[in-house]
C-alpha positions in Angstrom: 0.1 0.1 0.1 1.1 3.5 -0.6 1.0 6.3 1.8 -2.3 7.6 0.7 -3.8 4.4 0.9 -2.4 3.6 4.2 -3.4 6.9 5.6 -7.0 6.7 4.6 -7.2 3.0 5.7 -6.1 3.8 9.2 -8.5 6.7 9.5 -11.2 4.4 8.5 -10.2 1.7 11.3 -9.3 -0.6 8.7 -7.8 -3.8 10.6 -6.1 -5.1 7.6 -4.1 -2.2 6.8 -0.5 -1.8 8.0 0.0 1.5 10.1 1.9 4.4 8.5 5.8 4.9 9.4 5.7 8.7 9.3 6.8 11.9 11.1 5.0 15.4 11.0 8.1 17.2 10.6 11.3 18.5 12.0 12.9 22.1 12.6 15.6 22.9 10.2 18.1 23.3 13.0 17.4 19.8 14.1 18.4 18.3 10.8 21.3 20.1 10.6 22.2 19.1 14.2 21.6 15.5 13.1 23.9 16.0 10.4 26.7 16.5 12.9 25.7 13.7 15.0 25.8 11.0 12.2 22.6 11.4 10.0 23.7 10.7 6.4 23.3 13.7 4.2 21.3 12.9 1.1 20.1 16.4 0.5 21.5 19.7 1.9 19.3 22.4 3.7 19.8 25.8 2.0 21.8 28.2 3.8 18.8 30.8 3.4 16.6 28.4 5.7 16.9 29.4 9.2 17.1 27.0 12.1 13.7 27.7 13.2 11.7 26.9 9.8 9.7 23.8 9.5 11.0 20.9 7.2 7.8 18.9 6.6 7.7 15.0 6.6 5.6 15.0 3.5 6.1 14.9 -0.3 6.0 18.0 -2.2 2.8 18.7 -3.6 4.3 18.7 -7.1 7.7 18.1 -8.5 8.6 21.7 -9.2 7.5 22.9 -5.7 9.8 24.9 -3.5 8.3 23.5 -0.2 10.6 22.7 2.5 10.0 18.9 2.9 12.4 16.4 4.3 14.3 13.8 2.1 17.2 13.0 4.7 15.3 11.2 7.4 12.6 9.8 5.2 15.0 7.9 3.0 17.2 6.9 5.9 14.0 5.1 7.6 12.0 4.5 4.5 9.1 6.5 6.0 6.0 7.0 4.4 4.9 10.4 3.2 2.9 12.5 5.6 0.1 14.8 4.8 1.2 17.2 1.8 -0.2 20.7 2.6 -2.4 22.1 -0.1 -1.8 25.9 -0.5 -4.2 28.3 0.4 -4.3 32.1 1.1 -7.1 33.8 3.0 -5.2 37.0 3.7 -6.3 40.2 2.2 -3.1 40.0 0.3 -1.6 43.4 1.5 1.7 44.5 0.6 4.4 43.4 3.3 6.6 46.4 4.1 9.8 46.6 6.2 9.3 49.2 9.0 12.7 49.2 10.6 15.7 46.9 10.2 19.2 46.3 11.4 21.7 43.4 11.4 19.8 41.3 14.2 16.2 42.0 13.6 13.6 43.4 11.5 10.2 44.9 12.0 7.6 44.7 9.2 3.9 44.6 8.3 2.8 41.3 6.6 0.1 40.4 4.2 -2.5 40.3 6.7 -1.4 43.9 8.0 0.1 42.6 11.5 3.3 44.3 12.6 5.9 41.9 13.5 9.4 41.8 14.9 11.5 39.0 14.0 14.9 37.7 14.5 17.3 37.6 11.3 19.4 34.8 13.1 16.6 32.2 13.8 13.3 32.0 12.5 10.5 31.3 14.7 7.3 32.4 16.0 7.5 36.4 15.4 6.8 38.9 18.3 3.6 40.8 17.2 3.8 44.5 17.9 0.4 45.5 16.6 -2.8 43.7 15.2 -5.0 45.1 12.4 -8.4 44.7 14.1 -9.3 46.4 17.5 -12.9 47.3 17.1 -15.8 46.8 14.9 -14.8 49.9 12.6 -11.4 48.1 12.0 -13.2 45.0 11.1 -15.5 46.6 8.5 -12.7 48.5 7.0 -10.5 45.4 6.8 -13.2 43.3 4.9 -13.0 45.9 2.1 -9.5 44.6 1.1 -11.1 41.6 0.0 -12.6 40.6 -3.3 -14.2 37.5 -4.8 -11.6 36.7 -7.5 -10.9 33.3 -5.9 -9.4 32.1 -9.2 -6.3 34.3 -8.4 -5.7 32.7 -5.1 -5.3 29.0 -6.8 -1.9 27.6 -7.6 -0.7 28.3 -11.3 -1.2 25.7 -13.9 -4.3 24.8 -12.2 -5.6 21.9 -14.8 -2.1 20.5 -15.0 -2.0 20.2 -11.3 -5.4 18.7 -11.1 -4.4 16.2 -13.6 -1.2 15.2 -11.8 -2.8 14.9 -8.3 -5.2 12.4 -9.6 -2.6 9.5 -9.7 -0.7 10.7 -6.5 0.4 8.2 -4.0 0.5 10.8 -0.9 -2.2 12.0 1.1 -3.1 15.6 1.0 -4.5 18.1 3.7 -6.3 21.5 3.2 -6.6 24.0 6.0 -4.4 24.6 8.9 -2.6 28.1 9.8 -4.3 30.4 10.3 -7.9 29.1 9.5 -9.8 28.2 12.7 -12.9 29.5 14.4 -11.1 30.8 17.2 -7.6 31.2 15.8 -8.6 33.4 13.0 -10.0 36.1 15.4 -7.1 35.8 17.6 -4.7 36.1 14.6 -6.1 39.4 13.6 -7.0 40.7 17.0 -4.5 39.2 19.5 -5.3 37.1 22.4 -6.1 39.8 24.8 -8.4 41.6 21.9 -10.2 38.3 21.2 -10.7 37.5 25.0 -12.1 41.0 25.8 -14.3 41.3 22.6 -16.1 38.0 23.7 -17.6 40.2 26.4 -17.4 43.8 25.3 -18.3 43.3 21.6 -19.6 39.9 20.8 -21.2 41.2 17.3 -17.4 41.6 16.3 -16.6 38.2 17.0 -19.4 36.5 15.3 -19.4 38.8 12.2 -15.7 38.0 11.9 -16.4 34.2 12.1 -19.4 34.8 9.6 -17.2 36.5 7.1 -14.4 34.2 7.2 -16.5 30.9 7.2 -18.3 32.3 3.9 -15.1 33.3 2.3 -13.5 29.9 2.9 -16.4 28.1 1.5 -16.6 30.1 -1.6 -12.8 29.8 -1.9 -12.4 26.0 -1.0 -15.3 25.0 -3.3 -13.1 25.7 -6.3 -10.4 23.6 -4.8 -12.8 20.6 -3.6 -14.6 20.2 -6.7 -11.5 19.5 -8.7 -9.2 17.6 -6.1 -10.1 14.8 -4.0 -8.7 16.2 -0.5 -7.8 13.4 2.1 -8.1 15.6 5.2 -9.2 19.2 6.5 -7.2 20.6 9.3 -8.8 23.3 11.4 -6.1 25.3 13.3 -7.3 26.5 16.6 -4.3 26.1 19.3 -6.9 27.4 21.8 -5.5 25.5 24.9 -2.3 25.8 27.0 -0.9 23.2 29.4 -3.6 23.8 32.1 -6.7 23.5 29.6 -8.7 25.4 27.2 -8.6 29.2 26.7 -12.3 29.5 26.8 -15.0 27.9 28.7 -17.7 25.5 27.2 -20.3 27.9 27.2 -18.2 30.3 25.3 -17.3 27.6 22.9 -21.0 26.7 22.3 -22.1 30.5 22.1 -19.4 31.6 19.7 -17.7 28.7 17.8 -20.4 25.8 17.4 -22.4 27.1 14.8 -19.7 28.0 12.4 -18.3 24.5 12.9 -21.5 22.9 12.2 -22.1 24.9 9.1 -18.7 24.3 7.9 -18.6 20.6 8.2 -22.0 20.3 6.6 -20.3 22.2 3.7 -17.4 19.8 3.7 -19.8 16.7 3.5 -20.9 17.8 0.0 -17.4 16.8 -1.2 -17.2 13.5 0.7 -14.7 14.7 3.1 -14.3 12.1 5.8 -11.2 13.2 8.0 -11.9 16.5 9.7 -9.0 17.0 12.0 -8.5 19.8 14.6 -5.0 21.0 15.2 -4.7 22.0 18.8 -1.6 22.2 21.1 -1.9 22.2 25.0 -4.2 20.2 27.2 -7.5 19.5 25.3 -9.6 17.1 27.2 -12.1 19.8 28.0 -12.4 20.5 24.2 -12.7 17.1 22.5 -16.4 16.5 23.6 -17.2 19.9 22.2 -15.4 19.1 18.8 -17.1 15.8 18.6 -20.5 17.5 19.2 -20.2 19.9 16.2 -18.8 17.0 13.6 -14.9 17.0 14.1 -13.7 13.4 14.2 -10.1 13.7 14.8 -7.3 15.6 16.6 -3.5 16.5 16.2 -0.8 16.6 17.4 -1.9 15.2 21.1 1.0 16.8 22.9 2.5 15.0 25.9 0.3 16.8 28.5 -2.6 14.9 27.3 -3.6 11.4 28.2 -3.6 9.7 24.9 -4.6 6.2 26.2 -7.3 7.8 28.1 -8.6 9.6 24.8 -8.6 6.1 23.1 -10.8 4.6 26.0 -13.1 7.6 26.1 -13.6 8.1 22.5 -13.0 4.6 20.5 -13.7 6.2 17.1 -11.8 9.4 17.4 -9.0 9.8 14.7 -5.6 10.4 16.4 -2.5 11.8 15.1 0.8 12.2 17.0 1.2 11.5 20.7 4.7 10.4 21.2 6.4 12.5 23.8 9.3 14.1 22.4 11.1 14.9 25.7 11.9 11.0 26.2 14.3 11.4 23.2 16.0 14.5 25.0 19.8 14.0 25.8 20.3 11.7 28.8 17.0 9.8 28.4 17.3 6.1 28.9 16.3 3.3 26.3 13.7 1.9 29.2 12.1 5.4 28.9 11.9 5.3 25.3 10.7 1.7 25.5 7.8 2.6 27.8 6.7 5.6 25.7 6.7 3.4 22.8 4.5 0.5 24.8 2.1 3.4 25.5 1.4 4.5 22.2 1.4 1.2 20.6 -1.3 0.1 23.1 -3.5 2.6 21.3 -2.3 2.0 17.7 -3.4 -1.6 18.0 -6.9 -0.4 18.4 -7.0 1.3 15.0 -7.7 4.9 13.9 -4.3 6.1 15.2 -1.0 7.2 13.5 1.9 7.2 16.1 4.5 9.8 15.7 6.2 12.6 17.7 4.0 15.2 19.2 4.7 18.2 16.8 7.7 19.1 14.9 11.1 17.4 16.2 13.4 19.9 17.9 17.1 19.8 18.4 16.8 18.6 21.9 16.1 15.1 20.5 19.5 13.4 20.0 20.0 11.6 16.6 21.0 8.5 18.6 17.9 8.6 20.6 15.7 9.4 17.5 17.4 6.6 15.5 16.5 4.2 18.2 13.0 5.2 18.6 12.3 5.3 14.8 13.8 1.9 14.0 12.0 0.4 16.9 8.6 1.9 16.1 9.1 0.8 12.4 9.9 -2.9 13.6 6.7 -2.8 15.8 4.7 -1.6 12.8 6.0 -4.0 10.4 5.5 -6.8 12.6 
């Protein structure tokens, strides 16, 4: 079976399918560190790529793509291709402008109109200095930057791409950063602006979600009618290590109706895998997502109880869940084996692709990763 067939079989709880041998991705600095620690170098990472940039564990969407995808780790362990990310752009496509710059850092406004400060020495999450939407007037003015010429937001050579992807052997996901019904508002307003507006200006939050839901439905319908997408990602990141950012009452009041409408829209295109991408402790959120039609979660960071999730939600699709901290320097083989036993106790029940809980950081040593990945491959093969 190829990677795409395996992915869809696992997500369908097919007992006859082998599991995937795959990883979500690695920070570029991790791969460079591993080169020094013994990873064979089959392809260099360009010097222009900073250590904090993500190298995906997926196939390029098409051969000429300039995506940052892994070839070194994948070929060494003979891994399957993880979910390729289909490109989409829901920004107002504002002109990015440099406001201030020196040798170490740059302050700029991006295509969303967000003012960021970023280090030139290591890519990572920018420090946001200012958000474009602070009140309802800002939101009203902001929507004026958009038009309905969705064709210009599709990849070039559309018909050739559609034909090429019909015979692909890897799975594709549509969605992710920054689209989500909590995340999008926070992306444009900031956490404080979003949280206070839930109380002070609820109309703003509702109308913002309505605008982007309608926009995404109109835009993505052009993609979904031509390309068979294997998975939808909804990015939320609406939890931290102690739990959800908002209460269940707030979730139902401000998010549920948009989820339900969006998932009803996806059903028109026979989308079977609807995955929420959310970091942090998500045990309070899972029943709310299931309630609105979500059927999978990613990346299941280490603060969560993966085994409990499978017991509580036997048909929930799970991706990730292996605690990367057991692969840090100084960790014992015994601890790694215990973590492998934990995730495989879930994998045998189906509907779960075991891999490290997010991008692999440079704290993970090549020696420990090699032990973990070879052993996990052996377990999957047998």
